[in-house]
Every structure is written in C-alpha cells, then in structure tokens.
N, C-alpha and C positions, 0 to 999 in steps of 0.2 A: 609772596603772592597771597592775595585774599580774594575770595569769591563772594559775589552778591547775586544769588540766583544763577542765571545763565551767563553772567559777566564776570570775568576774572581780571584783576588788576595786578600788574607787576610794577612795583615801584623801585626805581634805582635809588639806593639808600646809603650813600656815603656823603652826607651833606657837608661834613667838615672839609671835604676835598672836592666839592662841587660835583659829586658823583663820578669822579674820574675812575676809570676802570682799572682793576688789577685782576690777576688770575683767579683769585677766590670769587670775585664778583661775577666774572664770566661763568664760572662753574655754577654759581647760585642761579643766575639767569637761565642757563641751559637746563638745570634741574627743574626750575619752575615751569619752563616751556614743556618739558617732557610730561610733567604731572598734569598740566592743562590739556595737553594733547590726548592723554589717556583717559581723562575724565569725560564721560559722555554727557554729563550735565552742563558742562561749560561749552558755550556756543560762540563766544567772541572774547577777545582779550584786549586790554588797554595797557600800553607801556608808557609810563610817565616818570617824572622825577620827584624831587622833594623841595621843601622850603627849609633853609637854614636860618634859624633865629639866634641872633647874637647881639647882645647889648641893646635889645629892644628893636633891632632892625631885622626885617625879613628879606632874605635874598633867595629868589627862585633859581633852581638849577635843574636842567635835564641831565646833561652829562658833558663834562669838560674834556672828554676824550681820554687818551691814555694818561696815567698818572706819571707825569714827567719827573717828579721827584724820585719815584721808584726807578725809572729808566736812567736818570743821571747818576744814580749810585754806582753804576758800572759793575754790578755784581753778577749779572746774568751771563752765562756761557752761551755759545752759539746755539746749542741744543735747547737751552732755556728760552732763548729769544724765539726760536722756531716754534716751541710749544706755545708761547704766548700768542704768536700770530695765528697759529692753528686754532687756538681757543677762540680768538676773536672771530675768525671766519666760521668756525663751527657754530657759534652763537648766531651770527648774522644769517647763516644758511638755515638754522633751525627756525628763526622768525620767518624767513622767506618761504620755506617749504612746509610750515605748519599747516595742517589741513583745516584750520580754523582761521578766520580773519583776525588780523592784529591791527589795532589802531594806535598810532603814536600820538600822544598828547604832549607836545613839546611846550613845557611851561616856562622854561628859562633857557639860558645859553646852551647850545649843543655845538661841540667842536669835535673835529676828527671822528673818532670812533662813535661819539654820540650822534653826529649827523648820519654816519653810516648805518647805525642801528635803526634810526628813524626811517632812512630810505628803504631798508629791508621790510618795513611794515607795509601792509596793504593800503592804508589810508593814513595821511599825516595831517593832524590838526595842530595849530600853533596858537599860543598867546601872542597878542599884538606886539608885546615887548620882547618876546623870545627871539633868538637869533640862531642861524645855522651858518657853519663855515667848515671848510676843509683846508686847514692851514699847513698840511703836512710838508708840501714842497718847500715852504719857507723855513722848515725846521730840519731840512736835509733828509727827510724820510719820504714816504709815499703813502697815498690813500689805500685803504683796504675795504673789506666788507662788501666787495662787489661794486664799489662806487663807479668804476669805469664802465661797468655794464648797466647799472640801474639809472644813473643820473642822465645819460644821453637819451634814454627812453622817455624820461619825464620832461626834459626841457630842451632837447635837441643837442646835437653834437657841439655846435659852436658855443652855446652858453655853458655847456658842461666843461668845455676846455677853459673858458674864461674863469669859471669858479674854481677849478682845480689848479690852473696855472697861477692865479693871483691869490687864492685863499680869501677872497673878499667875503665880508660878513653880509648876510641877507636877513632882513627882519621878516616878521610874519606877513605883512602886507605884500612885500615883494615876492616872498616865497609863493604866495597864492597867484600873483600875476605871472610868475615864471612857470607855474605848473608843478612846483615841488610839493606844495601843500594844497589840501582841499579847501581849507577855510582857516581864518584866524579870528580870535575873539579876545575881549578883555580877559586877563588871566583869571579873574574871579568867576568867569563863566565857563572857562575851558573844560573842566572836568564834567560839569553838567551837560555840556554839548557833546562831549565824547561818550558819556553814558547814554544819552538819548540816541545817538547814532548806533552805538553798540547794541542797545535794546532792539532797535529796528532790524538790524542784521540778525540778531539772535532769534527773532521771531520767524525767520524764514526756515525752509527745510534744510537741515544740516547736510544731508547727502548732496543736495543740489548746490549748496554753497561751496562744499569741498570740491566738487567738479568745476564750479565757476572759477575758484581760485587756481586750481591746478592748470586748467586750460588757458586761462588768461596769462599766467606766468610763462607758459610755453609759447604763447602766440607769436612773438616777434620772429622766432626761428622756424615757423611753419608756413608752408605754402597753403593756399586756399583749400585744395582738395584734401590735404591731410587734416586741416582744422575741421572741415565738415565731417570727415570720417570719425574723428574723435568726438565731435558733438553727437553724432549718431549713437555711438556706444554709450555716451553719458545719458542721453535721453532714454535709451532702452533700459539701462540699469535703473534709472529713476522710476520708470514705469513699472518696474517689478517691486518697488518698495511700498511699504505700508503708508509712508508719508504721501505718496502720490494719490493713493486712494483717499486718504484723509483730506488732502487738498481739494479733490473733486467734490467730496461730500460737503466740505465747508463752503465751497462755492455755491453748490446747489441749495444748501440750507441758509445761505446768506449770513454766515458767522465767521469769526476768525478761526483758522485752522490750529490744531494742537499737534504740532510735529514732535515725533519721538526719536527721530534719527534712525529709523529702521524700515 
C-alpha cells in the first residue's frame, strides 16, 4: 500500500502469476486494509492490479483468482483449505465493511476471487480491455466472497444466475451496461480517472461518508421505517461534529470546506 495525501492505493502484486491469490497475499491485503482503516489521514482507497513486462510485452492483470497451481499440488489438508476460504472471505468482508470507500480499478483480467474482491468494493471502474468472470462452477468449485449476495443486488437475480451458471466473460463496456461497473476507460486513463473520483470523495466529510457507506450496505435488508430511524441517528451524530460546523461556515463564506473527520 502507498498513500498520496488522502488517497491510498493497494496494488495486487504477483505479476508473474497474474496476481493470483495465495494465503500470504490475502494476509498482506488484509494488513493493508487495517492500516488504511486506522489512519485518519486516508479518506479513500483504490484497489488495482499490476503490469507484467516480459520480453518487451506488457500484460495487464487485476487478479486471476485463486492460484490453481497451488491448489493442484494437493498438499492442503481440510483444515488448510478451510483457512484459505476463511482468509478469502475475511479479506472480502474487510473491503466491504471498511468505514472508508474503496474503488476497484480493474486494469486487466479478473477471474473468480479477483472479480469477487472487485464486487466487494464500493465503486468499480474498469479498463475497456479488462474483463470479469466467475468461472468456479466450470472448475467444480463454487463462488465466494459474497458473490451470491452482491451480484444480484447490482445486476438482478436473473443476470447474476447467468453469469455464475455459465462463467461467461464480461468486458468493461458490458460490465457498465449490466450495472456491475460504474464506468470504463482506456487502460492508460484508468488510474487517473480512479484518482479523480477518489479525490472527490476524499474531499467530503469523513464521518458523513462512513455513515453513507454503512447505511447503504445495510439498506436491502431494512424496511423504510428502520432506514429512516438509522438516518435520523446519523444526522444527529453528524450535527454534533466539528465537520458539520465547518461545512456550514464554508457554505456561508462561499469556500471549500476543510473537513478534519471529527
């Protein structure tokens, strides 16, 4: 992880394996998320991949999913397999529940666990050439990372069933059309666009953004009355903050607010 002002970037970095995930990688991602969560100076995160340069050729990769070479070695006990699955789910949940927005900048192929991590992010941007897919059922295994919960919320139950049943590959343009991704760009512009969006979000009041993320994540399971009650408590808490006072002062003085997160 590296930070640039209020924006932190977590870069998946096993380019020689197309950033396929192993236990150590999950541990490192989770550690980076914990550090970003605890740092009051960081207001927004970007999760992205790498470029593998070999023989003068550049190959973009977000995350190829689980490292199947590791799995095919057949060395894992049942307990080791359970630990691996729990690590994957712990990482996805950490992204999903982080009190700060996370933007996925999918620069290249995302398969299985890579797509699932992207779905756990708040906003998903893609390179036009990048692709998403959930191929697990074609490999005799099953999707994880909350995909059966998250994907239907984004694209509807019928389309979610199609993508999970078939493992069909979706490019950036179709991902936007389906509602999986917010936008897609040429790969050369992707990170600039992700940083622009991250800076816009980072300029808002951190307490307000944390409430927005928390309540929006809960919203599908709430009835209207409960949602309004939770919004009431969020508003009252915000109105006790220094940031609310700063927001009002900035509005009156016709300037940008300088939010401190307290």
